[in-house]
CHARMM internal coordinates of N, CA and C (Angstrom, degrees):
IC EDIT
DIST 1 N 1 CA 1.3811
DIST 1 CA 1 C 1.5265
ANGL 1 N 1 CA 1 C 104.69
DIST 1 C 2 N 1.4671
ANGL 1 CA 1 C 2 N 112.57
DIHE 1 N 1 CA 1 C 2 N 136.41
DIST 2 N 2 CA 1.5444
ANGL 1 C 2 N 2 CA 111.99
DIHE 1 CA 1 C 2 N 2 CA 174.94
DIST 2 CA 2 C 1.5061
ANGL 2 N 2 CA 2 C 114.81
DIHE 1 C 2 N 2 CA 2 C -60.40
DIST 2 C 3 N 1.1947
ANGL 2 CA 2 C 3 N 118.53
DIHE 2 N 2 CA 2 C 3 N 149.36
DIST 3 N 3 CA 1.4769
ANGL 2 C 3 N 3 CA 125.34
DIHE 2 CA 2 C 3 N 3 CA -177.85
DIST 3 CA 3 C 1.5211
ANGL 3 N 3 CA 3 C 109.95
DIHE 2 C 3 N 3 CA 3 C -75.93
DIST 3 C 4 N 1.3572
ANGL 3 CA 3 C 4 N 119.20
DIHE 3 N 3 CA 3 C 4 N 119.66
DIST 4 N 4 CA 1.4076
ANGL 3 C 4 N 4 CA 123.45
DIHE 3 CA 3 C 4 N 4 CA 171.06
DIST 4 CA 4 C 1.5325
ANGL 4 N 4 CA 4 C 110.26
DIHE 3 C 4 N 4 CA 4 C -100.30
DIST 4 C 5 N 1.2203
ANGL 4 CA 4 C 5 N 117.72
DIHE 4 N 4 CA 4 C 5 N 124.51
DIST 5 N 5 CA 1.5288
ANGL 4 C 5 N 5 CA 118.12
DIHE 4 CA 4 C 5 N 5 CA -177.23
DIST 5 CA 5 C 1.5245
ANGL 5 N 5 CA 5 C 110.50
DIHE 4 C 5 N 5 CA 5 C -73.87
DIST 5 C 6 N 1.2976
ANGL 5 CA 5 C 6 N 112.14
DIHE 5 N 5 CA 5 C 6 N 174.06
DIST 6 N 6 CA 1.4916
ANGL 5 C 6 N 6 CA 120.66
DIHE 5 CA 5 C 6 N 6 CA 177.24
DIST 6 CA 6 C 1.5014
ANGL 6 N 6 CA 6 C 115.08
DIHE 5 C 6 N 6 CA 6 C -56.59
DIST 6 C 7 N 1.3559
ANGL 6 CA 6 C 7 N 118.04
DIHE 6 N 6 CA 6 C 7 N -30.97
DIST 7 N 7 CA 1.5063
ANGL 6 C 7 N 7 CA 119.63
DIHE 6 CA 6 C 7 N 7 CA -174.21
DIST 7 CA 7 C 1.5339
ANGL 7 N 7 CA 7 C 114.91
DIHE 6 C 7 N 7 CA 7 C -67.50
DIST 7 C 8 N 1.3859
ANGL 7 CA 7 C 8 N 117.88
DIHE 7 N 7 CA 7 C 8 N -11.17
DIST 8 N 8 CA 1.4501
ANGL 7 C 8 N 8 CA 119.62
DIHE 7 CA 7 C 8 N 8 CA 175.56
DIST 8 CA 8 C 1.4250
ANGL 8 N 8 CA 8 C 116.13
DIHE 7 C 8 N 8 CA 8 C -86.33
DIST 8 C 9 N 1.3197
ANGL 8 CA 8 C 9 N 123.02
DIHE 8 N 8 CA 8 C 9 N -15.83
DIST 9 N 9 CA 1.4766
ANGL 8 C 9 N 9 CA 126.80
DIHE 8 CA 8 C 9 N 9 CA 171.23
DIST 9 CA 9 C 1.5508
ANGL 9 N 9 CA 9 C 107.67
DIHE 8 C 9 N 9 CA 9 C 94.08
DIST 9 C 10 N 1.3005
ANGL 9 CA 9 C 10 N 111.06
DIHE 9 N 9 CA 9 C 10 N 156.35
DIST 10 N 10 CA 1.5039
ANGL 9 C 10 N 10 CA 116.72
DIHE 9 CA 9 C 10 N 10 CA -175.46
DIST 10 CA 10 C 1.5046
ANGL 10 N 10 CA 10 C 111.00
DIHE 9 C 10 N 10 CA 10 C -71.09
DIST 10 C 11 N 1.2864
ANGL 10 CA 10 C 11 N 114.66
DIHE 10 N 10 CA 10 C 11 N -45.48
DIST 11 N 11 CA 1.5434
ANGL 10 C 11 N 11 CA 116.64
DIHE 10 CA 10 C 11 N 11 CA -177.18
DIST 11 CA 11 C 1.4912
ANGL 11 N 11 CA 11 C 110.88
DIHE 10 C 11 N 11 CA 11 C -58.63
DIST 11 C 12 N 1.3962
ANGL 11 CA 11 C 12 N 119.24
DIHE 11 N 11 CA 11 C 12 N -42.21
DIST 12 N 12 CA 1.4009
ANGL 11 C 12 N 12 CA 116.15
DIHE 11 CA 11 C 12 N 12 CA -177.96
DIST 12 CA 12 C 1.6165
ANGL 12 N 12 CA 12 C 112.59
DIHE 11 C 12 N 12 CA 12 C -72.18
DIST 12 C 13 N 1.4148
ANGL 12 CA 12 C 13 N 114.12
DIHE 12 N 12 CA 12 C 13 N -32.19
DIST 13 N 13 CA 1.4460
ANGL 12 C 13 N 13 CA 118.88
DIHE 12 CA 12 C 13 N 13 CA 175.45
DIST 13 CA 13 C 1.5268
ANGL 13 N 13 CA 13 C 111.03
DIHE 12 C 13 N 13 CA 13 C -62.69
DIST 13 C 14 N 1.3415
ANGL 13 CA 13 C 14 N 116.92
DIHE 13 N 13 CA 13 C 14 N -38.76
DIST 14 N 14 CA 1.4887
ANGL 13 C 14 N 14 CA 119.84
DIHE 13 CA 13 C 14 N 14 CA -179.03
DIST 14 CA 14 C 1.5272
ANGL 14 N 14 CA 14 C 112.54
DIHE 13 C 14 N 14 CA 14 C -67.60
DIST 14 C 15 N 1.3603
ANGL 14 CA 14 C 15 N 111.80
DIHE 14 N 14 CA 14 C 15 N -40.65
DIST 15 N 15 CA 1.4488
ANGL 14 C 15 N 15 CA 118.20
DIHE 14 CA 14 C 15 N 15 CA 178.36
DIST 15 CA 15 C 1.5392
ANGL 15 N 15 CA 15 C 109.90
DIHE 14 C 15 N 15 CA 15 C -65.99
DIST 15 C 16 N 1.3027
ANGL 15 CA 15 C 16 N 119.53
DIHE 15 N 15 CA 15 C 16 N -43.75
DIST 16 N 16 CA 1.4063
ANGL 15 C 16 N 16 CA 119.17
DIHE 15 CA 15 C 16 N 16 CA 173.88
DIST 16 CA 16 C 1.4086
ANGL 16 N 16 CA 16 C 119.84
DIHE 15 C 16 N 16 CA 16 C -58.70
DIST 16 C 17 N 1.4417
ANGL 16 CA 16 C 17 N 117.40
DIHE 16 N 16 CA 16 C 17 N -40.55
DIST 17 N 17 CA 1.3599
ANGL 16 C 17 N 17 CA 127.25
DIHE 16 CA 16 C 17 N 17 CA 178.56
DIST 17 CA 17 C 1.4820
ANGL 17 N 17 CA 17 C 110.68
DIHE 16 C 17 N 17 CA 17 C -66.06
DIST 17 C 18 N 1.3645
ANGL 17 CA 17 C 18 N 123.03
DIHE 17 N 17 CA 17 C 18 N -31.19
DIST 18 N 18 CA 1.4314
ANGL 17 C 18 N 18 CA 126.68
DIHE 17 CA 17 C 18 N 18 CA 176.34
DIST 18 CA 18 C 1.4666
ANGL 18 N 18 CA 18 C 108.00
DIHE 17 C 18 N 18 CA 18 C -71.54
DIST 18 C 19 N 1.2819
ANGL 18 CA 18 C 19 N 125.06
DIHE 18 N 18 CA 18 C 19 N -44.56
DIST 19 N 19 CA 1.3752
ANGL 18 C 19 N 19 CA 124.13
DIHE 18 CA 18 C 19 N 19 CA 178.00
DIST 19 CA 19 C 1.5531
ANGL 19 N 19 CA 19 C 117.48
DIHE 18 C 19 N 19 CA 19 C -67.76
DIST 19 C 20 N 1.3849
ANGL 19 CA 19 C 20 N 111.50
DIHE 19 N 19 CA 19 C 20 N -32.52
DIST 20 N 20 CA 1.5005
ANGL 19 C 20 N 20 CA 123.37
DIHE 19 CA 19 C 20 N 20 CA 177.87
DIST 20 CA 20 C 1.5913
ANGL 20 N 20 CA 20 C 104.63
DIHE 19 C 20 N 20 CA 20 C -67.74
DIST 20 C 21 N 1.2869
ANGL 20 CA 20 C 21 N 120.75
DIHE 20 N 20 CA 20 C 21 N -46.93
DIST 21 N 21 CA 1.3765
ANGL 20 C 21 N 21 CA 120.83
DIHE 20 CA 20 C 21 N 21 CA -177.68
DIST 21 CA 21 C 1.5633
ANGL 21 N 21 CA 21 C 115.86
DIHE 20 C 21 N 21 CA 21 C -68.21
DIST 21 C 22 N 1.3985
ANGL 21 CA 21 C 22 N 115.40
DIHE 21 N 21 CA 21 C 22 N -37.08
DIST 22 N 22 CA 1.4567
ANGL 21 C 22 N 22 CA 114.24
DIHE 21 CA 21 C 22 N 22 CA 172.47
DIST 22 CA 22 C 1.4547
ANGL 22 N 22 CA 22 C 114.53
DIHE 21 C 22 N 22 CA 22 C -70.79
DIST 22 C 23 N 1.2708
ANGL 22 CA 22 C 23 N 123.40
DIHE 22 N 22 CA 22 C 23 N -28.64
DIST 23 N 23 CA 1.5082
ANGL 22 C 23 N 23 CA 127.52
DIHE 22 CA 22 C 23 N 23 CA 172.58
DIST 23 CA 23 C 1.5228
ANGL 23 N 23 CA 23 C 113.60
DIHE 22 C 23 N 23 CA 23 C -60.15
DIST 23 C 24 N 1.3659
ANGL 23 CA 23 C 24 N 112.80
DIHE 23 N 23 CA 23 C 24 N -46.42
DIST 24 N 24 CA 1.4768
ANGL 23 C 24 N 24 CA 121.42
DIHE 23 CA 23 C 24 N 24 CA -173.81
DIST 24 CA 24 C 1.5434
ANGL 24 N 24 CA 24 C 112.23
DIHE 23 C 24 N 24 CA 24 C -88.40
DIST 24 C 25 N 1.3797
ANGL 24 CA 24 C 25 N 116.94
DIHE 24 N 24 CA 24 C 25 N -6.01
DIST 25 N 25 CA 1.4675
ANGL 24 C 25 N 25 CA 117.66
DIHE 24 CA 24 C 25 N 25 CA 179.72
DIST 25 CA 25 C 1.5794
ANGL 25 N 25 CA 25 C 115.12
DIHE 24 C 25 N 25 CA 25 C -63.92
DIST 25 C 26 N 1.3555
ANGL 25 CA 25 C 26 N 117.76
DIHE 25 N 25 CA 25 C 26 N 144.30
DIST 26 N 26 CA 1.4493
ANGL 25 C 26 N 26 CA 120.39
DIHE 25 CA 25 C 26 N 26 CA 177.92
DIST 26 CA 26 C 1.5791
ANGL 26 N 26 CA 26 C 108.05
DIHE 25 C 26 N 26 CA 26 C -69.85
DIST 26 C 27 N 1.4037
ANGL 26 CA 26 C 27 N 111.27
DIHE 26 N 26 CA 26 C 27 N 141.46
DIST 27 N 27 CA 1.4435
ANGL 26 C 27 N 27 CA 113.59
DIHE 26 CA 26 C 27 N 27 CA -178.71
DIST 27 CA 27 C 1.4690
ANGL 27 N 27 CA 27 C 104.05
DIHE 26 C 27 N 27 CA 27 C -132.30
DIST 27 C 28 N 1.3900
ANGL 27 CA 27 C 28 N 116.70
DIHE 27 N 27 CA 27 C 28 N 162.05
DIST 28 N 28 CA 1.3549
ANGL 27 C 28 N 28 CA 126.40
DIHE 27 CA 27 C 28 N 28 CA -178.21
DIST 28 CA 28 C 1.5313
ANGL 28 N 28 CA 28 C 109.63
DIHE 27 C 28 N 28 CA 28 C -104.37
DIST 28 C 29 N 1.2265
ANGL 28 CA 28 C 29 N 119.68
DIHE 28 N 28 CA 28 C 29 N 137.49
DIST 29 N 29 CA 1.5376
ANGL 28 C 29 N 29 CA 120.60
DIHE 28 CA 28 C 29 N 29 CA 176.80
DIST 29 CA 29 C 1.5586
ANGL 29 N 29 CA 29 C 108.16
DIHE 28 C 29 N 29 CA 29 C -68.29
DIST 29 C 30 N 1.3838
ANGL 29 CA 29 C 30 N 110.86
DIHE 29 N 29 CA 29 C 30 N 134.44
DIST 30 N 30 CA 1.5289
ANGL 29 C 30 N 30 CA 110.41
DIHE 29 CA 29 C 30 N 30 CA 176.96
DIST 30 CA 30 C 1.4402
ANGL 30 N 30 CA 30 C 119.41
DIHE 29 C 30 N 30 CA 30 C -73.01
DIST 30 C 31 N 1.2341
ANGL 30 CA 30 C 31 N 111.81
DIHE 30 N 30 CA 30 C 31 N -12.86
DIST 31 N 31 CA 1.4833
ANGL 30 C 31 N 31 CA 118.46
DIHE 30 CA 30 C 31 N 31 CA 179.08
DIST 31 CA 31 C 1.5678
ANGL 31 N 31 CA 31 C 113.95
DIHE 30 C 31 N 31 CA 31 C -90.70
DIST 31 C 32 N 1.2871
ANGL 31 CA 31 C 32 N 116.23
DIHE 31 N 31 CA 31 C 32 N -55.33
DIST 32 N 32 CA 1.4514
ANGL 31 C 32 N 32 CA 119.75
DIHE 31 CA 31 C 32 N 32 CA -175.01
DIST 32 CA 32 C 1.5446
ANGL 32 N 32 CA 32 C 114.68
DIHE 31 C 32 N 32 CA 32 C -110.30
DIST 32 C 33 N 1.3876
ANGL 32 CA 32 C 33 N 118.62
DIHE 32 N 32 CA 32 C 33 N -9.10
DIST 33 N 33 CA 1.3955
ANGL 32 C 33 N 33 CA 120.31
DIHE 32 CA 32 C 33 N 33 CA 178.19
DIST 33 CA 33 C 1.5537
ANGL 33 N 33 CA 33 C 118.41
DIHE 32 C 33 N 33 CA 33 C 80.43
DIST 33 C 34 N 1.2993
ANGL 33 CA 33 C 34 N 111.51
DIHE 33 N 33 CA 33 C 34 N 4.39
DIST 34 N 34 CA 1.5128
ANGL 33 C 34 N 34 CA 114.70
DIHE 33 CA 33 C 34 N 34 CA 176.64
DIST 34 CA 34 C 1.5026
ANGL 34 N 34 CA 34 C 112.37
DIHE 33 C 34 N 34 CA 34 C -75.15
DIST 34 C 35 N 1.2997
ANGL 34 CA 34 C 35 N 114.89
DIHE 34 N 34 CA 34 C 35 N 152.38
DIST 35 N 35 CA 1.5196
ANGL 34 C 35 N 35 CA 123.73
DIHE 34 CA 34 C 35 N 35 CA -176.78
DIST 35 CA 35 C 1.5696
ANGL 35 N 35 CA 35 C 108.55
DIHE 34 C 35 N 35 CA 35 C -86.14
DIST 35 C 36 N 1.2945
ANGL 35 CA 35 C 36 N 118.67
DIHE 35 N 35 CA 35 C 36 N 1.55
DIST 36 N 36 CA 1.4721
ANGL 35 C 36 N 36 CA 119.29
DIHE 35 CA 35 C 36 N 36 CA 178.79
DIST 36 CA 36 C 1.4766
ANGL 36 N 36 CA 36 C 113.18
DIHE 35 C 36 N 36 CA 36 C -93.08
DIST 36 C 37 N 1.3350
ANGL 36 CA 36 C 37 N 115.31
DIHE 36 N 36 CA 36 C 37 N 51.00
DIST 37 N 37 CA 1.4379
ANGL 36 C 37 N 37 CA 124.35
DIHE 36 CA 36 C 37 N 37 CA -177.30
DIST 37 CA 37 C 1.5826
ANGL 37 N 37 CA 37 C 102.75
DIHE 36 C 37 N 37 CA 37 C -107.21
DIST 37 C 38 N 1.4025
ANGL 37 CA 37 C 38 N 114.28
DIHE 37 N 37 CA 37 C 38 N 111.65
DIST 38 N 38 CA 1.3891
ANGL 37 C 38 N 38 CA 120.64
DIHE 37 CA 37 C 38 N 38 CA -173.95
DIST 38 CA 38 C 1.6243
ANGL 38 N 38 CA 38 C 112.82
DIHE 37 C 38 N 38 CA 38 C -124.68
DIST 38 C 39 N 1.2815
ANGL 38 CA 38 C 39 N 114.20
DIHE 38 N 38 CA 38 C 39 N 159.60
DIST 39 N 39 CA 1.4694
ANGL 38 C 39 N 39 CA 120.04
DIHE 38 CA 38 C 39 N 39 CA -179.48
DIST 39 CA 39 C 1.5487
ANGL 39 N 39 CA 39 C 105.45
DIHE 38 C 39 N 39 CA 39 C -88.96
DIST 39 C 40 N 1.3375
ANGL 39 CA 39 C 40 N 115.04
DIHE 39 N 39 CA 39 C 40 N 125.18
DIST 40 N 40 CA 1.5262
ANGL 39 C 40 N 40 CA 124.50
DIHE 39 CA 39 C 40 N 40 CA 178.70
DIST 40 CA 40 C 1.5608
ANGL 40 N 40 CA 40 C 108.48
DIHE 39 C 40 N 40 CA 40 C -82.01
DIST 40 C 41 N 1.3871
ANGL 40 CA 40 C 41 N 115.81
DIHE 40 N 40 CA 40 C 41 N -55.64
DIST 41 N 41 CA 1.3481
ANGL 40 C 41 N 41 CA 125.15
DIHE 40 CA 40 C 41 N 41 CA 178.30
DIST 41 CA 41 C 1.5574
ANGL 41 N 41 CA 41 C 105.19
DIHE 40 C 41 N 41 CA 41 C -145.69
DIST 41 C 42 N 1.4134
ANGL 41 CA 41 C 42 N 112.70
DIHE 41 N 41 CA 41 C 42 N -178.32
DIST 42 N 42 CA 1.4174
ANGL 41 C 42 N 42 CA 116.54
DIHE 41 CA 41 C 42 N 42 CA -178.08
DIST 42 CA 42 C 1.5939
ANGL 42 N 42 CA 42 C 108.49
DIHE 41 C 42 N 42 CA 42 C -61.35
DIST 42 C 43 N 1.3123
ANGL 42 CA 42 C 43 N 118.23
DIHE 42 N 42 CA 42 C 43 N 125.77
DIST 43 N 43 CA 1.4261
ANGL 42 C 43 N 43 CA 122.32
DIHE 42 CA 42 C 43 N 43 CA 177.18
DIST 43 CA 43 C 1.5851
ANGL 43 N 43 CA 43 C 116.26
DIHE 42 C 43 N 43 CA 43 C 80.56
DIST 43 C 44 N 1.3445
ANGL 43 CA 43 C 44 N 119.01
DIHE 43 N 43 CA 43 C 44 N 0.85
DIST 44 N 44 CA 1.4348
ANGL 43 C 44 N 44 CA 121.57
DIHE 43 CA 43 C 44 N 44 CA -174.02
DIST 44 CA 44 C 1.5504
ANGL 44 N 44 CA 44 C 105.91
DIHE 43 C 44 N 44 CA 44 C -124.31
DIST 44 C 45 N 1.3368
ANGL 44 CA 44 C 45 N 121.84
DIHE 44 N 44 CA 44 C 45 N 121.94
DIST 45 N 45 CA 1.4771
ANGL 44 C 45 N 45 CA 124.08
DIHE 44 CA 44 C 45 N 45 CA -174.68
DIST 45 CA 45 C 1.5545
ANGL 45 N 45 CA 45 C 101.62
DIHE 44 C 45 N 45 CA 45 C -122.28
DIST 45 C 46 N 1.3260
ANGL 45 CA 45 C 46 N 115.82
DIHE 45 N 45 CA 45 C 46 N 148.83
DIST 46 N 46 CA 1.5196
ANGL 45 C 46 N 46 CA 123.26
DIHE 45 CA 45 C 46 N 46 CA 177.83
DIST 46 CA 46 C 1.4049
ANGL 46 N 46 CA 46 C 113.17
DIHE 45 C 46 N 46 CA 46 C -140.60
DIST 46 C 47 N 1.3762
ANGL 46 CA 46 C 47 N 116.60
DIHE 46 N 46 CA 46 C 47 N 141.52
DIST 47 N 47 CA 1.4617
ANGL 46 C 47 N 47 CA 120.09
DIHE 46 CA 46 C 47 N 47 CA 172.89
DIST 47 CA 47 C 1.5258
ANGL 47 N 47 CA 47 C 110.20
DIHE 46 C 47 N 47 CA 47 C -91.63
DIST 47 C 48 N 1.2562
ANGL 47 CA 47 C 48 N 116.54
DIHE 47 N 47 CA 47 C 48 N 123.93
DIST 48 N 48 CA 1.5266
ANGL 47 C 48 N 48 CA 118.87
DIHE 47 CA 47 C 48 N 48 CA -172.00
DIST 48 CA 48 C 1.6336
ANGL 48 N 48 CA 48 C 106.13
DIHE 47 C 48 N 48 CA 48 C -73.52
DIST 48 C 49 N 1.2581
ANGL 48 CA 48 C 49 N 112.53
DIHE 48 N 48 CA 48 C 49 N -24.65
DIST 49 N 49 CA 1.5436
ANGL 48 C 49 N 49 CA 116.37
DIHE 48 CA 48 C 49 N 49 CA -173.45
DIST 49 CA 49 C 1.5647
ANGL 49 N 49 CA 49 C 110.02
DIHE 48 C 49 N 49 CA 49 C -80.45
DIST 49 C 50 N 1.3201
ANGL 49 CA 49 C 50 N 117.40
DIHE 49 N 49 CA 49 C 50 N -54.85
DIST 50 N 50 CA 1.3888
ANGL 49 C 50 N 50 CA 122.13
DIHE 49 CA 49 C 50 N 50 CA -175.54
DIST 50 CA 50 C 1.6099
ANGL 50 N 50 CA 50 C 115.98
DIHE 49 C 50 N 50 CA 50 C -101.16
DIST 50 C 51 N 1.2614
ANGL 50 CA 50 C 51 N 117.18
DIHE 50 N 50 CA 50 C 51 N -7.84
DIST 51 N 51 CA 1.4475
ANGL 50 C 51 N 51 CA 122.80
DIHE 50 CA 50 C 51 N 51 CA -177.83
DIST 51 CA 51 C 1.4923
ANGL 51 N 51 CA 51 C 117.79
DIHE 50 C 51 N 51 CA 51 C 77.90
DIST 51 C 52 N 1.2855
ANGL 51 CA 51 C 52 N 119.94
DIHE 51 N 51 CA 51 C 52 N 3.45
DIST 52 N 52 CA 1.3744
ANGL 51 C 52 N 52 CA 128.19
DIHE 51 CA 51 C 52 N 52 CA 178.32
DIST 52 CA 52 C 1.5292
ANGL 52 N 52 CA 52 C 112.46
DIHE 51 C 52 N 52 CA 52 C -56.67
DIST 52 C 53 N 1.3104
ANGL 52 CA 52 C 53 N 123.23
DIHE 52 N 52 CA 52 C 53 N 123.95
DIST 53 N 53 CA 1.4240
ANGL 52 C 53 N 53 CA 127.62
DIHE 52 CA 52 C 53 N 53 CA 176.89
DIST 53 CA 53 C 1.4589
ANGL 53 N 53 CA 53 C 107.92
DIHE 52 C 53 N 53 CA 53 C -113.87
DIST 53 C 54 N 1.3872
ANGL 53 CA 53 C 54 N 116.47
DIHE 53 N 53 CA 53 C 54 N 143.60
DIST 54 N 54 CA 1.4878
ANGL 53 C 54 N 54 CA 123.15
DIHE 53 CA 53 C 54 N 54 CA 176.08
DIST 54 CA 54 C 1.5496
ANGL 54 N 54 CA 54 C 106.15
DIHE 53 C 54 N 54 CA 54 C -145.61
DIST 54 C 55 N 1.3186
ANGL 54 CA 54 C 55 N 114.33
DIHE 54 N 54 CA 54 C 55 N 143.21
DIST 55 N 55 CA 1.5043
ANGL 54 C 55 N 55 CA 119.75
DIHE 54 CA 54 C 55 N 55 CA 176.53
DIST 55 CA 55 C 1.5791
ANGL 55 N 55 CA 55 C 102.52
DIHE 54 C 55 N 55 CA 55 C -100.87
DIST 55 C 56 N 1.3752
ANGL 55 CA 55 C 56 N 111.23
DIHE 55 N 55 CA 55 C 56 N 129.88
DIST 56 N 56 CA 1.4622
ANGL 55 C 56 N 56 CA 117.49
DIHE 55 CA 55 C 56 N 56 CA -175.50
DIST 56 CA 56 C 1.5416
ANGL 56 N 56 CA 56 C 105.78
DIHE 55 C 56 N 56 CA 56 C -140.47
DIST 56 C 57 N 1.3117
ANGL 56 CA 56 C 57 N 115.70
DIHE 56 N 56 CA 56 C 57 N -172.53
DIST 57 N 57 CA 1.4428
ANGL 56 C 57 N 57 CA 123.52
DIHE 56 CA 56 C 57 N 57 CA 175.78
DIST 57 CA 57 C 1.4353
ANGL 57 N 57 CA 57 C 112.55
DIHE 56 C 57 N 57 CA 57 C -56.18
DIST 57 C 58 N 1.4465
ANGL 57 CA 57 C 58 N 113.14
DIHE 57 N 57 CA 57 C 58 N 159.97
DIST 58 N 58 CA 1.4272
ANGL 57 C 58 N 58 CA 115.50
DIHE 57 CA 57 C 58 N 58 CA -175.28
DIST 58 CA 58 C 1.5392
ANGL 58 N 58 CA 58 C 116.78
DIHE 57 C 58 N 58 CA 58 C -70.75
DIST 58 C 59 N 1.3775
ANGL 58 CA 58 C 59 N 117.26
DIHE 58 N 58 CA 58 C 59 N -24.52
DIST 59 N 59 CA 1.4870
ANGL 58 C 59 N 59 CA 116.20
DIHE 58 CA 58 C 59 N 59 CA 175.84
DIST 59 CA 59 C 1.4502
ANGL 59 N 59 CA 59 C 109.38
DIHE 58 C 59 N 59 CA 59 C -123.54
DIST 59 C 60 N 1.2760
ANGL 59 CA 59 C 60 N 127.56
DIHE 59 N 59 CA 59 C 60 N -22.72
DIST 60 N 60 CA 1.3895
ANGL 59 C 60 N 60 CA 124.76
DIHE 59 CA 59 C 60 N 60 CA -172.80
DIST 60 CA 60 C 1.5224
ANGL 60 N 60 CA 60 C 116.58
DIHE 59 C 60 N 60 CA 60 C -136.54
DIST 60 C 61 N 1.2845
ANGL 60 CA 60 C 61 N 116.73
DIHE 60 N 60 CA 60 C 61 N 124.99
DIST 61 N 61 CA 1.5366
ANGL 60 C 61 N 61 CA 120.87
DIHE 60 CA 60 C 61 N 61 CA 179.27
DIST 61 CA 61 C 1.4910
ANGL 61 N 61 CA 61 C 110.72
DIHE 60 C 61 N 61 CA 61 C -104.90
DIST 61 C 62 N 1.3051
ANGL 61 CA 61 C 62 N 116.07
DIHE 61 N 61 CA 61 C 62 N -4.33
DIST 62 N 62 CA 1.4866
ANGL 61 C 62 N 62 CA 115.86
DIHE 61 CA 61 C 62 N 62 CA -172.15
DIST 62 CA 62 C 1.5081
ANGL 62 N 62 CA 62 C 105.81
DIHE 61 C 62 N 62 CA 62 C -76.14
DIST 62 C 63 N 1.3489
ANGL 62 CA 62 C 63 N 119.27
DIHE 62 N 62 CA 62 C 63 N 137.60
DIST 63 N 63 CA 1.4026
ANGL 62 C 63 N 63 CA 121.38
DIHE 62 CA 62 C 63 N 63 CA 178.71
DIST 63 CA 63 C 1.5859
ANGL 63 N 63 CA 63 C 107.68
DIHE 62 C 63 N 63 CA 63 C -84.92
DIST 63 C 64 N 1.2901
ANGL 63 CA 63 C 64 N 114.63
DIHE 63 N 63 CA 63 C 64 N 121.87
DIST 64 N 64 CA 1.3848
ANGL 63 C 64 N 64 CA 125.94
DIHE 63 CA 63 C 64 N 64 CA -174.20
DIST 64 CA 64 C 1.4346
ANGL 64 N 64 CA 64 C 115.14
DIHE 63 C 64 N 64 CA 64 C -112.17
END
COOR INIT
IC SEED 1 N 1 CA 1 C
IC BUILD
């Protein structure tokens, strides 16, 4: 995670950390179940194993 200094405030740093952790979290491909499911660009995710692509939310694709 990039270092955010004291001047940004605790609330903003916690919010940023939450988004950062969701972005870097390991995900499973909905088609083949492989954990090689990565974000290409904002809103586009691709499985490196089967080539399945899906458009999802900017930071989180996990169904909550």
